[in-house]
ZALO-118927 format. One record per atom (N, C-alpha, C): residue in one letter; x, y, z. Coordinates in steps of 0.05 Angstrom, whole numbers, padded with zeros to 5 digits, always signed. Example, Ala and Ser with C-alpha at 12.3 -4.5 7.8 and 13.67 -1.06 7.14 Angstrom:
residues 2
a+00264-00114+00156 a+00246-00090+00156 a+00264-00066+00156 s+00257-00045+00142 s+00273-00021+00143 s+00258+00001+00157 
END
This chain:
residues 216
m+06167+00018+02839 m+06169+00048+02816 m+06186+00064+02843 s+06206+00072+02824 s+06223+00101+02835 s+06232+00116+02809 i+06236+00146+02824 i+06239+00160+02794 i+06262+00175+02811 r+06286+00185+02779 r+06306+00199+02802 r+06310+00224+02783 i+06320+00242+02788 i+06316+00264+02780 i+06344+00275+02779 d+06358+00280+02755 d+06388+00285+02761 d+06398+00318+02748 d+06403+00332+02764 d+06416+00357+02757 d+06393+00374+02741 l+06369+00373+02744 l+06345+00378+02728 l+06347+00409+02722 t+06344+00425+02703 t+06349+00455+02702 t+06322+00459+02679 v+06297+00475+02697 v+06278+00491+02664 v+06278+00515+02672 t+06289+00529+02645 t+06292+00552+02643 t+06269+00562+02623 f+06245+00582+02631 f+06237+00590+02607 f+06244+00613+02576 k+06235+00613+02565 k+06236+00632+02546 k+06245+00662+02557 n+06237+00668+02575 n+06238+00698+02587 n+06254+00695+02601 g+06270+00671+02602 g+06293+00674+02615 g+06293+00670+02644 v+06271+00665+02652 v+06261+00663+02694 v+06274+00625+02686 t+06282+00628+02717 t+06300+00596+02717 t+06281+00586+02742 a+06262+00572+02740 a+06235+00558+02753 a+06251+00539+02769 v+06266+00523+02760 v+06276+00500+02779 v+06309+00494+02766 d+06312+00498+02783 d+06352+00506+02786 d+06370+00480+02794 h+06376+00461+02765 h+06400+00442+02782 h+06383+00427+02813 v+06363+00412+02805 v+06354+00393+02819 v+06364+00370+02823 d+06365+00354+02847 d+06371+00320+02844 d+06357+00320+02870 l+06344+00295+02862 l+06317+00286+02878 l+06312+00251+02864 e+06297+00238+02895 e+06299+00214+02886 e+06276+00200+02899 i+06264+00199+02887 i+06223+00186+02899 i+06226+00166+02905 p+06219+00150+02923 p+06227+00116+02924 p+06193+00118+02923 h+06191+00092+02932 h+06162+00074+02934 h+06147+00082+02960 g+06118+00092+02954 g+06110+00103+02978 g+06101+00121+02970 i+06093+00148+02996 i+06087+00171+02985 i+06108+00188+02993 f+06114+00200+02981 f+06134+00222+02979 f+06114+00248+02979 g+06126+00270+03001 g+06117+00296+03000 g+06140+00315+02983 l+06121+00331+02970 l+06134+00357+02957 l+06116+00385+02971 l+06137+00394+02980 l+06120+00422+03006 l+06141+00445+02994 g+06125+00472+02988 g+06142+00488+02992 g+06110+00517+02976 e+06134+00542+02975 e+06114+00562+02977 e+06105+00568+02949 n+06084+00586+02937 n+06086+00582+02916 n+06093+00601+02900 g+06112+00593+02881 g+06135+00604+02866 g+06163+00588+02873 a+06163+00566+02874 a+06182+00555+02884 a+06189+00530+02865 g+06173+00522+02848 g+06178+00514+02822 g+06161+00484+02824 k+06141+00479+02849 k+06139+00456+02847 k+06113+00440+02828 t+06099+00464+02814 t+06073+00461+02790 t+06101+00449+02767 t+06129+00470+02764 t+06136+00464+02734 t+06154+00441+02740 l+06166+00430+02762 l+06171+00407+02765 l+06155+00387+02764 m+06126+00386+02769 m+06103+00363+02764 m+06099+00367+02731 r+06103+00381+02727 r+06094+00385+02695 r+06111+00370+02687 v+06147+00371+02691 v+06164+00351+02674 v+06161+00326+02676 l+06154+00326+02704 l+06142+00291+02718 l+06126+00275+02695 t+06102+00291+02692 t+06081+00289+02669 t+06081+00294+02640 t+06113+00288+02632 t+06121+00299+02608 t+06105+00320+02597 v+06100+00335+02607 v+06088+00357+02588 v+06097+00385+02589 l+06126+00380+02604 l+06133+00405+02594 l+06177+00386+02599 a+06184+00396+02576 a+06209+00377+02575 a+06227+00404+02591 p+06258+00388+02603 p+06268+00400+02608 p+06297+00423+02592 t+06306+00439+02611 t+06322+00450+02595 t+06342+00429+02591 s+06352+00424+02612 s+06382+00398+02625 s+06368+00386+02633 g+06391+00371+02640 g+06383+00346+02662 g+06373+00323+02657 k+06362+00316+02670 k+06350+00281+02658 k+06336+00265+02678 v+06304+00250+02676 v+06292+00245+02692 v+06291+00216+02686 l+06299+00200+02704 l+06287+00173+02701 l+06261+00161+02719 l+06249+00147+02696 l+06230+00130+02718 l+06226+00095+02712 d+06234+00089+02731 d+06248+00057+02739 d+06269+00055+02720 g+06282+00074+02713 g+06312+00068+02691 g+06295+00079+02668 t+06273+00080+02661 t+06266+00099+02635 t+06266+00123+02632 l+06288+00125+02599 l+06286+00161+02612 l+06278+00180+02596 y+06266+00198+02607 y+06246+00218+02598 y+06261+00229+02570 c+06244+00219+02550 c+06255+00237+02531 c+06227+00231+02510 e+06220+00249+02489 e+06196+00241+02466 e+06193+00220+02456 a+06217+00210+02447 a+06212+00166+02448 a+06198+00156+02468 n+06196+00167+02491 n+06192+00138+02510 n+06159+00155+02521 y+06155+00185+02512 y+06132+00197+02532 y+06111+00182+02532 e+06109+00159+02510 e+06082+00151+02510 e+06075+00127+02535 k+06099+00114+02532 k+06101+00093+02555 k+06103+00097+02579 i+06117+00123+02585 i+06110+00129+02616 i+06086+00141+02623 q+06070+00162+02600 q+06039+00172+02608 q+06029+00150+02616 k+06028+00125+02602 k+06016+00100+02611 k+06011+00092+02648 k+06037+00104+02651 k+06047+00097+02686 k+06039+00121+02707 i+06031+00138+02689 i+06026+00159+02706 i+05995+00172+02706 g+05990+00184+02737 g+05959+00195+02746 g+05976+00222+02750 y+05951+00241+02739 y+05962+00272+02749 y+05931+00279+02760 l+05941+00291+02789 l+05913+00321+02791 l+05928+00343+02792 p+05921+00359+02770 p+05933+00387+02767 p+05920+00405+02794 q+05934+00420+02794 q+05918+00446+02819 q+05893+00457+02805 e+05896+00459+02775 e+05869+00471+02768 e+05857+00456+02745 i+05827+00447+02752 i+05821+00417+02740 i+05791+00431+02729 d+05787+00425+02703 d+05761+00434+02686 d+05746+00407+02678 l+05746+00391+02682 l+05731+00363+02667 l+05704+00369+02662 y+05697+00375+02636 y+05673+00370+02623 y+05644+00371+02634 p+05644+00406+02639 p+05622+00410+02661 p+05589+00405+02656 s+05586+00399+02624 s+05557+00383+02618 s+05558+00361+02622 l+05580+00343+02630 l+05568+00310+02636 l+05572+00311+02670 t+05553+00290+02672 t+05557+00272+02698 t+05573+00272+02710 v+05579+00268+02746 v+05602+00255+02745 v+05603+00225+02737 r+05586+00214+02741 r+05592+00186+02724 r+05596+00184+02708 e+05586+00203+02682 e+05587+00203+02655 e+05625+00212+02654 c+05626+00231+02671 c+05653+00251+02667 c+05678+00217+02665 l+05668+00204+02690 l+05688+00185+02697 l+05685+00165+02671 e+05660+00151+02670 e+05665+00133+02650 e+05680+00136+02621 y+05673+00168+02616 y+05694+00173+02591 y+05717+00171+02590 m+05732+00186+02616 m+05759+00183+02625 m+05763+00153+02624 g+05744+00135+02641 g+05758+00106+02635 g+05758+00096+02606 d+05745+00107+02592 d+05747+00095+02560 d+05768+00101+02541 l+05768+00136+02553 l+05797+00140+02542 l+05829+00128+02548 a+05830+00116+02574 a+05848+00101+02585 a+05845+00074+02570 g+05829+00066+02560 g+05827+00035+02555 g+05817+00012+02571 i+05806+00028+02590 i+05789+00011+02609 i+05766-00005+02608 e+05768-00037+02611 e+05743-00054+02604 e+05714-00040+02621 k+05699-00049+02611 k+05676-00027+02611 k+05668-00041+02640 r+05669-00063+02642 r+05659-00083+02668 r+05680-00075+02693 e+05706-00072+02687 e+05726-00061+02703 e+05727-00033+02701 s+05722-00015+02687 s+05715+00009+02692 s+05694+00019+02714 k+05668+00000+02709 k+05650+00001+02737 k+05646+00005+02763 k+05675-00019+02764 k+05680-00027+02785 k+05695-00008+02803 r+05721-00004+02785 r+05731+00015+02802 r+05721+00047+02806 i+05698+00049+02788 i+05686+00078+02795 i+05671+00077+02815 d+05654+00056+02816 d+05635+00057+02843 d+05662+00062+02876 y+05677+00040+02865 y+05697+00044+02888 y+05705+00066+02897 y+05715+00077+02877 y+05725+00103+02892 y+05714+00121+02888 l+05680+00118+02882 l+05668+00146+02885 l+05658+00135+02924 e+05653+00116+02928 e+05654+00113+02951 e+05676+00122+02971 k+05696+00110+02963 k+05719+00129+02980 k+05718+00145+02980 t+05710+00171+02964 t+05712+00204+02963 t+05690+00216+02965 s+05669+00200+02982 s+05637+00205+02984 s+05627+00221+02966 l+05629+00207+02936 l+05619+00230+02915 l+05595+00202+02909 a+05587+00181+02918 a+05570+00168+02907 a+05543+00187+02903 d+05541+00196+02927 d+05509+00207+02929 d+05507+00226+02908 h+05531+00230+02894 h+05530+00260+02884 h+05531+00247+02851 q+05530+00226+02851 q+05541+00221+02819 q+05521+00220+02793 k+05504+00235+02805 k+05485+00245+02787 k+05486+00276+02776 k+05498+00285+02790 k+05501+00316+02784 k+05519+00331+02765 k+05513+00345+02751 k+05523+00360+02731 k+05546+00359+02737 m+05582+00358+02729 m+05602+00375+02735 m+05598+00407+02738 r+05586+00421+02725 r+05577+00448+02728 r+05567+00451+02762 q+05554+00432+02767 q+05542+00433+02791 q+05552+00437+02818 l+05577+00421+02819 l+05602+00415+02840 l+05608+00432+02855 s+05615+00435+02874 s+05630+00452+02884 s+05670+00446+02887 g+05677+00469+02883 g+05704+00465+02882 g+05717+00447+02894 g+05712+00435+02919 g+05724+00415+02938 g+05716+00382+02925 m+05688+00388+02897 m+05676+00358+02901 m+05693+00362+02870 k+05692+00368+02864 k+05714+00373+02838 k+05744+00361+02839 r+05755+00371+02862 r+05776+00360+02867 r+05780+00330+02872 r+05753+00326+02885 r+05750+00294+02884 r+05744+00282+02860 v+05727+00290+02844 v+05728+00274+02820 v+05752+00272+02805 g+05769+00292+02811 g+05791+00295+02795 g+05817+00273+02799 l+05812+00271+02827 l+05827+00251+02839 l+05826+00229+02827 v+05797+00226+02822 v+05792+00196+02817 v+05787+00187+02798 q+05797+00216+02777 q+05806+00208+02748 q+05828+00194+02739 a+05857+00214+02762 a+05877+00201+02764 a+05878+00173+02779 l+05864+00168+02794 l+05863+00141+02800 l+05854+00115+02784 l+05841+00123+02765 l+05819+00108+02757 l+05836+00082+02739 h+05853+00083+02728 h+05870+00074+02713 h+05901+00061+02732 e+05895+00064+02756 e+05916+00050+02771 e+05938+00054+02767 p+05948+00073+02758 p+05975+00083+02754 p+05997+00073+02775 d+06023+00068+02767 d+06047+00058+02778 d+06052+00088+02798 f+06053+00107+02783 f+06064+00132+02790 f+06044+00154+02793 l+06035+00171+02820 l+06008+00187+02809 l+06020+00207+02820 i+06017+00232+02812 i+06024+00252+02820 i+06005+00277+02828 v+05988+00290+02848 v+05971+00301+02858 v+05986+00328+02871 d+05978+00343+02860 d+05973+00379+02871 d+05962+00386+02886 e+05959+00400+02909 e+05937+00405+02934 e+05919+00393+02923 p+05916+00365+02930 p+05893+00343+02935 p+05871+00353+02952 t+05881+00362+02971 t+05857+00371+02994 t+05849+00397+02995 t+05856+00412+02983 t+05843+00441+02973 t+05809+00437+02979 g+05804+00460+02990 g+05774+00459+02988 g+05757+00436+03006 l+05773+00428+03011 l+05756+00404+03042 l+05751+00412+03062 d+05729+00397+03071 d+05729+00394+03101 d+05745+00382+03110 p+05759+00384+03142 p+05774+00365+03158 p+05762+00332+03157 e+05746+00333+03156 e+05733+00306+03150 e+05743+00293+03130 e+05742+00304+03114 e+05743+00292+03076 e+05769+00295+03068 r+05789+00315+03084 r+05815+00317+03083 r+05828+00289+03090 i+05828+00281+03114 i+05834+00258+03137 i+05825+00229+03106 r+05799+00230+03095 r+05785+00203+03082 r+05807+00203+03061 i+05811+00230+03041 i+05830+00230+03022 i+05853+00227+03031 r+05866+00229+03051 r+05893+00227+03058 r+05897+00196+03064 n+05874+00185+03077 n+05878+00151+03080 n+05871+00141+03058 l+05862+00150+03035 l+05859+00133+03006 l+05882+00138+02990 l+05903+00161+02992 l+05919+00162+02973 l+05954+00144+02993 v+05947+00138+03018 v+05965+00125+03032 v+05957+00091+03029 d+05934+00086+03030 d+05921+00056+03017 d+05930+00054+02985 f+05934+00079+02974 f+05939+00069+02944 f+05972+00062+02935 a+05981+00072+02961 a+06015+00082+02962 a+06031+00055+02972 e+06010+00033+02980 e+06027+00010+02989 e+06037-00010+02967 e+06028+00003+02936 e+06037-00019+02918 e+06046-00001+02905 r+06046+00023+02897 r+06059+00048+02889 r+06065+00070+02898 t+06078+00085+02870 t+06092+00119+02883 t+06070+00129+02888 v+06071+00149+02903 v+06056+00176+02902 v+06067+00195+02907 l+06073+00215+02888 l+06084+00242+02900 l+06065+00271+02909 f+06066+00272+02928 f+06039+00299+02943 f+06057+00319+02944 s+06046+00335+02927 s+06060+00372+02927 s+06036+00383+02957 t+06042+00401+02964 t+06018+00417+02976 t+06036+00441+03000 h+06022+00464+03010 h+06031+00476+03019 h+06028+00466+03048 v+06008+00449+03056 v+05999+00443+03085 v+06014+00427+03096 v+06024+00435+03114 v+06052+00411+03128 v+06039+00397+03141 e+06018+00400+03154 e+05997+00374+03167 e+05986+00356+03149 d+05983+00350+03120 d+05981+00335+03107 d+06005+00318+03100 l+06025+00330+03097 l+06055+00316+03090 l+06059+00298+03122 m+06051+00312+03144 m+06060+00299+03163 m+06039+00276+03175 a+06027+00281+03163 a+06006+00246+03161 a+06002+00236+03151 t+06007+00236+03125 t+06017+00216+03103 t+06048+00203+03097 c+06064+00220+03101 c+06097+00212+03081 c+06118+00217+03093 n+06133+00188+03084 n+06155+00178+03098 n+06178+00200+03099 q+06180+00209+03075 q+06201+00219+03063 q+06188+00246+03051 l+06195+00271+03051 l+06186+00298+03040 l+06213+00304+03026 a+06209+00344+03001 a+06233+00350+02997 a+06212+00379+03004 v+06229+00403+03009 v+06217+00424+03023 v+06240+00435+02992 m+06217+00449+02974 m+06223+00473+02953 m+06220+00504+02959 k+06239+00510+02963 k+06236+00544+02957 k+06245+00555+02938 k+06251+00585+02937 k+06265+00592+02914 k+06290+00574+02895 v+06288+00586+02877 v+06318+00576+02858 v+06337+00572+02876 d+06349+00553+02867 d+06375+00549+02889 d+06380+00548+02917 s+06345+00529+02926 s+06345+00523+02941 s+06330+00497+02952 f+06341+00479+02948 f+06322+00455+02943 f+06330+00430+02977 i+06317+00413+02989 i+06336+00401+03013 i+06310+00378+03009 q+06320+00355+03013 q+06311+00328+03013 q+06314+00323+03047 e+06293+00311+03058 e+06295+00301+03086 e+06280+00281+03079 q+06286+00261+03121 q+06270+00234+03116 q+06254+00237+03138 
END
């Protein structure tokens, strides 16, 4: 699974250009996206998740062009952990994940197996009966990561996945992403250089508009 971005520009109705003529190749494995606030990382990820259409340029997911006619097909291949997440506060952790599994069309037995596996991997097994509203910010992010992984997408996009986690949990989540990326593509967006150095073979640095550098 690879993603190619050609001459991508996103300009909002107020005239602000958030992404300006970006060219980028995201290969198999974990690819890092590093940048300061306001550099356009979130806007780029909104395009990649089909939430936002670009003003110009094109994106291809394994040769499939991002366009309205292909969005449903593309969405089935994508998992996404946004920077801001709010998952059903009145449900327990397990109920929330079971519901997300149903929405993704995962067979119940398989869904239970995956939920059990990822709850253990993210140290949430002992918290699965808690209501979502009872969780800390770091725990909510871990639940958000599990929901993004649950349907085992070909292309996983994670925005600041280690925010709010203690050092031990940061390492655990990084290792989970490394394992997941052995057979898939992961776009890891963060401002934490240490996280990318520990996980990524390649990265791109986004600065303000007109500055974009891809590195090995």
